[in-house]
VEXTI-24400 format. One line per 10 residues: number of its first residue (from 1); for each residue x, y, z of N, C-alpha, C. Coordinates in Angstrom, 1 decimal, padded with zeros to 4 digits. Example, Ala and Ser with C-alpha at 12.3 -4.5 7.8 and 13.67 -1.06 7.14 Angstrom:
2
1	013.2/-005.7/007.8/012.3/-004.5/007.8/013.2/-003.3/007.8; 012.8/-002.2/007.1/013.7/-001.1/007.1/012.9/000.0/007.9 $
//
This chain:
181
1	105.0/069.3/114.5/103.8/069.9/114.0/103.7/069.7/112.6; 102.5/069.3/112.2/102.2/069.0/110.8/101.5/070.2/110.1; 101.9/070.5/108.9/101.3/071.6/108.2/100.6/071.0/107.0; 099.3/071.4/106.9/098.6/071.0/105.7/098.4/072.2/104.8; 098.7/072.1/103.5/098.6/073.2/102.6/097.4/073.0/101.7; 096.7/074.0/101.5/095.5/074.0/100.7/095.4/075.3/099.9; 095.5/075.2/098.6/095.4/076.3/097.7/093.9/076.5/097.5; 093.5/077.8/097.7/092.1/078.1/097.4/092.1/079.2/096.4; 091.8/078.9/095.2/091.8/080.0/094.1/090.7/081.0/094.5; 091.1/082.2/094.4/090.2/083.3/094.8/089.7/084.0/093.5 $
11	088.4/084.2/093.4/087.8/084.7/092.2/086.8/085.8/092.5; 087.1/087.0/092.0/086.2/088.1/092.2/086.5/089.2/091.1; 085.9/090.3/091.2/086.2/091.4/090.2/087.7/091.8/090.3; 088.3/091.7/091.4/089.7/092.1/091.5/090.6/091.2/090.8; 090.3/089.9/090.8/091.1/088.9/090.1/091.0/089.1/088.5; 089.7/089.5/088.1/089.5/089.7/086.7/090.3/091.0/086.3; 090.2/092.0/087.1/090.9/093.3/086.8/092.4/093.1/086.8; 092.9/092.4/087.8/094.3/092.1/087.9/094.8/091.4/086.6; 094.1/090.4/086.2/094.4/089.7/085.0/094.4/090.5/083.7; 093.4/091.4/083.6/093.3/092.3/082.5/094.5/093.2/082.4 $
21	094.9/093.7/083.6/096.0/094.7/083.7/097.3/093.9/083.4; 097.5/092.7/084.0/098.7/092.0/083.8/099.0/091.6/082.3; 097.9/091.4/081.6/098.1/091.0/080.2/097.9/092.2/079.2; 097.7/093.4/079.8/097.5/094.6/079.0/096.4/094.5/078.0; 095.3/094.0/078.5/094.1/093.9/077.7/093.2/095.1/077.8; 092.2/095.3/076.9/091.4/096.4/076.9/090.4/096.4/078.2; 090.7/097.3/079.1/090.0/097.4/080.3/088.5/097.8/080.2; 088.2/098.4/079.0/086.8/098.9/078.8/085.9/098.0/078.0; 086.5/096.9/077.6/085.7/096.0/076.8/085.0/094.9/077.6; 083.7/094.9/077.5/082.9/093.9/078.2/083.2/092.5/077.7 $
31	083.4/092.4/076.4/083.7/091.1/075.8/085.0/090.5/076.4; 086.0/091.4/076.6/087.3/091.0/077.2/087.1/090.5/078.6; 086.3/091.3/079.4/086.0/090.9/080.8/085.3/089.6/080.9; 084.4/089.3/080.0/083.7/088.0/080.0/084.6/086.9/079.6; 085.5/087.1/078.7/086.4/086.0/078.3/087.4/085.7/079.4; 087.9/086.8/080.0/088.8/086.6/081.2/088.1/085.9/082.3; 086.9/086.3/082.6/086.1/085.8/083.7/085.9/084.3/083.5; 085.5/083.9/082.3/085.2/082.5/081.9/086.5/081.7/082.0; 087.6/082.3/081.5/088.9/081.5/081.6/089.3/081.3/083.0; 089.3/082.3/083.8/089.7/082.2/085.2/088.8/081.1/085.9 $
41	087.5/081.2/085.7/086.6/080.2/086.3/086.9/078.8/085.8; 087.2/078.6/084.5/087.6/077.3/084.1/088.9/076.8/084.6; 089.9/077.7/084.8/091.1/077.3/085.4/090.9/076.8/086.8; 090.0/077.5/087.5/089.7/077.1/088.9/089.0/075.7/088.9; 088.1/075.5/088.0/087.4/074.2/088.0/088.4/073.1/087.6; 089.3/073.4/086.7/090.4/072.5/086.4/091.2/072.1/087.6; 091.5/073.1/088.4/092.3/072.9/089.6/091.5/072.0/090.6; 090.2/072.3/090.7/089.4/071.5/091.6/089.4/070.1/091.1; 089.2/069.9/089.8/089.1/068.5/089.3/090.5/067.8/089.5; 091.6/068.5/089.3/092.9/067.9/089.6/093.0/067.5/091.1 $
51	092.5/068.4/091.9/092.6/068.1/093.4/091.8/066.9/093.8; 090.8/066.6/093.0/090.0/065.4/093.4/090.8/064.1/093.3; 092.0/064.2/092.6/092.9/063.0/092.5/094.0/063.1/093.5; 093.9/064.0/094.5/094.9/064.2/095.6/095.4/065.6/095.6; 095.6/066.1/096.9/096.0/067.5/097.0/097.3/067.8/096.4; 098.3/066.8/096.5/099.6/067.0/096.0/099.5/067.1/094.4; 098.8/066.3/093.8/098.6/066.3/092.4/097.9/067.6/091.9; 096.9/068.0/092.7/096.2/069.3/092.4/097.2/070.5/092.5; 098.0/070.5/093.5/099.0/071.6/093.7/100.0/071.6/092.5; 100.4/070.4/092.1/101.4/070.2/091.0/100.7/070.7/089.7 $
61	099.5/070.3/089.5/098.7/070.8/088.3/098.7/072.3/088.3; 098.3/072.9/089.4/098.2/074.3/089.4/099.5/075.0/089.2; 100.6/074.6/089.8/101.9/075.2/089.6/102.4/075.0/088.2; 102.2/073.9/087.6/102.6/073.7/086.2/101.8/074.5/085.2; 100.5/074.6/085.5/099.6/075.4/084.7/100.0/076.9/084.8; 100.2/077.4/086.0/100.5/078.8/086.2/101.9/079.1/085.5; 102.8/078.2/085.6/104.1/078.4/085.0/103.9/078.5/083.4; 103.1/077.7/082.9/102.8/077.7/081.4/102.2/079.0/081.0; 101.2/079.4/081.8/100.4/080.6/081.5/101.2/081.9/081.7; 101.9/082.0/082.8/102.5/083.2/083.2/104.0/083.3/082.7 $
71	104.8/082.3/083.0/106.2/082.4/082.6/106.4/082.1/081.2; 105.7/081.1/080.6/106.0/080.7/079.3/105.0/081.4/078.3; 104.1/082.1/078.8/103.1/082.9/078.0/102.3/082.1/077.0; 102.0/080.9/077.4/101.1/080.0/076.6/099.7/080.3/076.8; 098.9/080.4/075.8/097.5/080.7/075.9/096.8/079.4/076.5; 095.8/079.7/077.4/095.0/078.7/078.0/094.2/078.0/076.9; 094.2/076.7/076.7/093.4/076.0/075.8/093.3/074.6/076.2; 092.5/073.8/075.4/092.2/072.4/075.7/093.5/071.6/075.7; 094.3/071.8/074.7/095.5/071.0/074.6/096.5/071.3/075.7; 096.6/072.5/076.1/097.5/072.9/077.3/097.0/072.1/078.5 $
81	095.7/072.2/078.8/095.1/071.6/080.0/095.4/070.1/080.0; 095.2/069.4/078.8/095.5/068.0/078.7/096.9/067.7/079.0; 097.8/068.5/078.4/099.3/068.3/078.6/099.6/068.5/080.1; 099.1/069.5/080.7/099.4/069.8/082.1/098.9/068.6/083.0; 097.7/068.1/082.7/097.1/067.0/083.4/098.0/065.8/083.3; 098.5/065.5/082.1/099.3/064.3/081.9/100.7/064.5/082.7; 101.2/065.7/082.6/102.5/066.0/083.3/102.3/065.9/084.8; 101.1/066.2/085.3/100.8/066.1/086.7/100.4/064.7/087.1; 100.5/063.7/086.2/100.2/062.3/086.4/098.8/062.1/086.9; 097.8/062.9/086.3/096.4/062.7/086.6/095.8/061.6/085.7 $
91	094.8/061.0/086.1/094.0/060.1/085.3/093.2/061.0/084.3; 093.7/061.1/083.1/093.1/062.0/082.1/091.6/061.9/081.9; 091.2/060.7/081.8/089.7/060.5/081.5/088.9/061.0/082.7; 089.3/060.7/083.9/088.6/061.1/085.1/088.7/062.6/085.2; 089.9/063.2/085.0/090.0/064.6/085.0/089.1/065.4/084.1; 089.0/064.9/082.8/088.2/065.5/081.8/086.7/065.5/082.2; 086.3/064.4/082.8/084.9/064.3/083.3/084.7/065.3/084.4; 085.6/065.4/085.4/085.5/066.2/086.6/085.5/067.7/086.3; 086.2/068.1/085.3/086.5/069.5/085.2/085.3/070.4/085.0; 084.2/069.9/084.5/083.0/070.7/084.4/081.8/070.1/085.2 $
101	082.2/069.2/086.2/081.1/068.5/086.9/080.5/069.4/087.9; 079.3/069.0/088.4/078.6/069.8/089.4/079.4/069.7/090.7; 080.1/068.6/091.0/080.9/068.6/092.2/082.1/069.6/092.1; 082.7/069.8/091.0/083.8/070.8/090.9/083.2/072.2/091.1; 082.0/072.5/090.6/081.3/073.8/090.8/080.9/074.0/092.2; 080.4/072.9/092.8/080.0/073.0/094.3/081.2/073.3/095.1; 082.3/072.5/094.9/083.6/072.7/095.6/084.1/074.1/095.5; 084.0/074.7/094.3/084.5/076.0/094.0/083.7/077.0/094.9; 082.4/076.9/094.9/081.5/077.8/095.8/081.9/077.6/097.3; 082.1/076.4/097.7/082.5/076.2/099.1/083.9/076.8/099.4 $
111	084.8/076.7/098.5/086.1/077.3/098.7/086.1/078.8/098.8; 085.2/079.4/098.0/085.0/080.9/098.0/084.5/081.3/099.4; 083.6/080.5/100.0/083.1/080.8/101.3/084.2/080.7/102.4; 085.1/079.7/102.2/086.2/079.5/103.2/087.1/080.7/103.1; 087.4/081.2/101.9/088.3/082.3/101.7/087.6/083.6/102.4; 086.3/083.7/102.1/085.6/084.9/102.7/085.6/084.8/104.3; 085.4/083.6/104.8/085.4/083.4/106.3/086.8/083.7/106.9; 087.8/083.5/106.2/089.2/083.7/106.7/089.6/085.2/106.5; 088.8/086.0/105.9/089.1/087.4/105.7/089.9/087.7/104.5; 090.0/086.8/103.5/090.7/087.0/102.3/089.9/088.0/101.4 $
121	090.6/089.1/101.0/089.9/090.1/100.3/090.5/090.3/098.9; 091.7/089.8/098.7/092.4/090.1/097.5/093.2/088.8/097.1; 093.4/088.7/095.8/094.1/087.6/095.3/095.6/087.5/095.8; 096.2/086.4/095.7/097.6/086.2/096.2/097.7/086.4/097.7; 096.8/085.8/098.4/096.8/085.8/099.9/097.0/084.4/100.4; 097.9/084.3/101.3/098.1/083.0/102.0/097.7/083.1/103.4; 097.0/082.0/103.9/096.6/082.0/105.3/097.2/080.7/105.8; 098.0/080.8/106.9/098.7/079.7/107.5/098.2/079.4/108.9; 097.8/078.2/109.2/097.4/077.8/110.5/098.3/076.6/110.9; 098.6/076.5/112.2/099.3/075.4/112.8/098.2/074.4/113.2 $
131	098.3/073.2/112.7/097.2/072.2/112.9/097.0/071.9/114.4; 098.1/072.1/115.2/098.0/071.8/116.7/097.4/073.0/117.4; 097.5/074.2/116.9/097.0/075.4/117.5/096.3/076.2/116.4; 095.1/075.7/116.0/094.5/076.3/114.8/093.6/077.6/115.1; 093.6/078.0/116.4/092.8/079.2/116.7/093.4/080.5/116.0; 094.7/080.6/115.9/095.3/081.7/115.3/096.1/081.3/114.1; 096.2/082.2/113.2/096.9/081.9/112.0/097.6/083.2/111.5; 098.3/083.1/110.4/098.9/084.2/109.7/098.3/084.4/108.4; 098.0/085.6/108.0/097.5/086.0/106.7/098.6/086.8/106.0; 099.0/086.3/104.9/100.0/087.0/104.1/099.5/087.5/102.8 $
141	099.3/088.8/102.7/098.9/089.4/101.4/100.1/089.4/100.5; 099.8/089.6/099.2/100.8/089.7/098.2/101.7/088.5/098.2; 101.2/087.3/098.5/101.9/086.1/098.4/101.8/085.7/096.9; 102.6/086.3/096.1/102.4/086.2/094.7/103.0/085.0/094.0; 102.9/084.9/092.7/103.4/083.8/092.0/104.8/083.5/092.2; 105.7/084.5/092.2/107.1/084.3/092.4/107.4/083.8/093.8; 106.7/084.3/094.8/106.9/083.8/096.1/106.5/082.4/096.2; 105.4/082.0/095.6/104.9/080.7/095.6/105.9/079.7/094.9; 106.3/080.1/093.7/107.3/079.2/093.0/108.6/079.1/093.8; 109.1/080.2/094.4/110.3/080.1/095.2/110.1/079.1/096.4 $
151	108.9/079.3/097.1/108.6/078.4/098.2/108.6/076.9/097.7; 108.0/076.7/096.6/107.8/075.3/096.0/109.2/074.8/095.7; 110.0/075.6/095.0/111.4/075.1/094.6/112.3/074.9/095.8; 112.1/075.6/096.8/112.9/075.5/098.1/112.3/074.4/099.0; 111.3/073.7/098.5/110.6/072.6/099.3/110.0/073.2/100.6; 109.5/074.4/100.5/108.9/075.0/101.7/107.4/074.7/101.8; 106.9/074.0/100.8/105.5/073.6/100.8/105.3/072.2/101.0; 106.4/071.5/101.5/106.3/070.1/101.9/105.5/070.0/103.2; 104.7/068.9/103.3/103.9/068.8/104.5/104.7/068.7/105.8; 105.9/068.4/105.8/106.7/068.2/107.0/107.2/069.6/107.6 $
161	107.1/070.6/106.8/107.6/072.0/107.2/106.6/072.5/108.3; 107.2/073.0/109.4/106.3/073.5/110.4/105.9/074.9/110.1; 104.7/075.3/110.7/104.2/076.7/110.6/105.3/077.7/111.0; 106.0/077.4/112.2/107.0/078.3/112.7/108.1/078.5/111.7; 108.5/077.5/111.0/109.6/077.6/110.0/109.0/078.4/108.8; 107.8/078.0/108.4/107.2/078.7/107.2/107.1/080.2/107.5; 106.5/080.6/108.7/106.4/082.0/109.0/107.7/082.7/109.1; 108.7/082.0/109.7/110.0/082.6/109.9/110.5/083.0/108.5; 110.3/082.3/107.5/110.7/082.6/106.1/110.0/083.9/105.6; 108.8/084.1/106.1/108.0/085.2/105.5/107.6/086.3/106.5 $
171	108.2/086.2/107.7/107.9/087.2/108.7/108.2/088.6/108.4; 109.3/088.8/107.6/109.7/090.1/107.2/108.8/090.6/106.0; 107.9/089.8/105.5/107.0/090.2/104.5/106.1/091.3/105.0; 106.0/092.4/104.4/105.3/093.6/104.9/103.8/093.4/105.1; 103.2/092.4/104.4/101.8/092.2/104.5/101.3/091.1/105.4; 102.2/090.6/106.3/101.9/089.5/107.3/101.1/090.1/108.4; 100.0/089.4/108.8/099.3/089.8/110.0/098.7/088.6/110.6; 098.5/088.6/111.9/097.9/087.5/112.7/096.4/087.6/112.6; 095.7/086.5/112.4/094.2/086.5/112.3/093.7/085.4/113.3; 092.5/085.6/113.8/091.9/084.6/114.6/090.8/083.8/113.9 $
181	090.8/082.5/114.0/089.9/081.7/113.3/088.5/081.8/113.9 $
//
């Protein structure tokens, strides 16, 4: 059985609020909310642009960027994005063109619809389908950054890993439930 992984960044008021709380920002400031919203949106467009050069490179870009932002506490900025793009072995010129393109924005809107159709309501949710039996899948809430990094480091996000093995690793996860496509 082959497993295809696709990260769909989820963006709504909950992701904005979660980011504000995580960084202990002023929850009552409209200016802060706007900056956080624009930053999250641009991070997502950057991920979309990186993914245009291949899913694996897109995932690598996202993981390196998240590590820099969350673990290393580096502020999101143009230089960081360029550095992460180069470390992800992206064609920098193409990436810089794509990151604010209409195609990246259109892809973002389509991905949000996919997340909605799968019943994703909160950030840090994983939905896993077996490509040979795609009628049913598993929805894992609270599939957070640490879980993602651990799965990546343990090579559990490789295409050859079966859904059964993936789910076996996370079945004890309290937020796992079966969904129908």
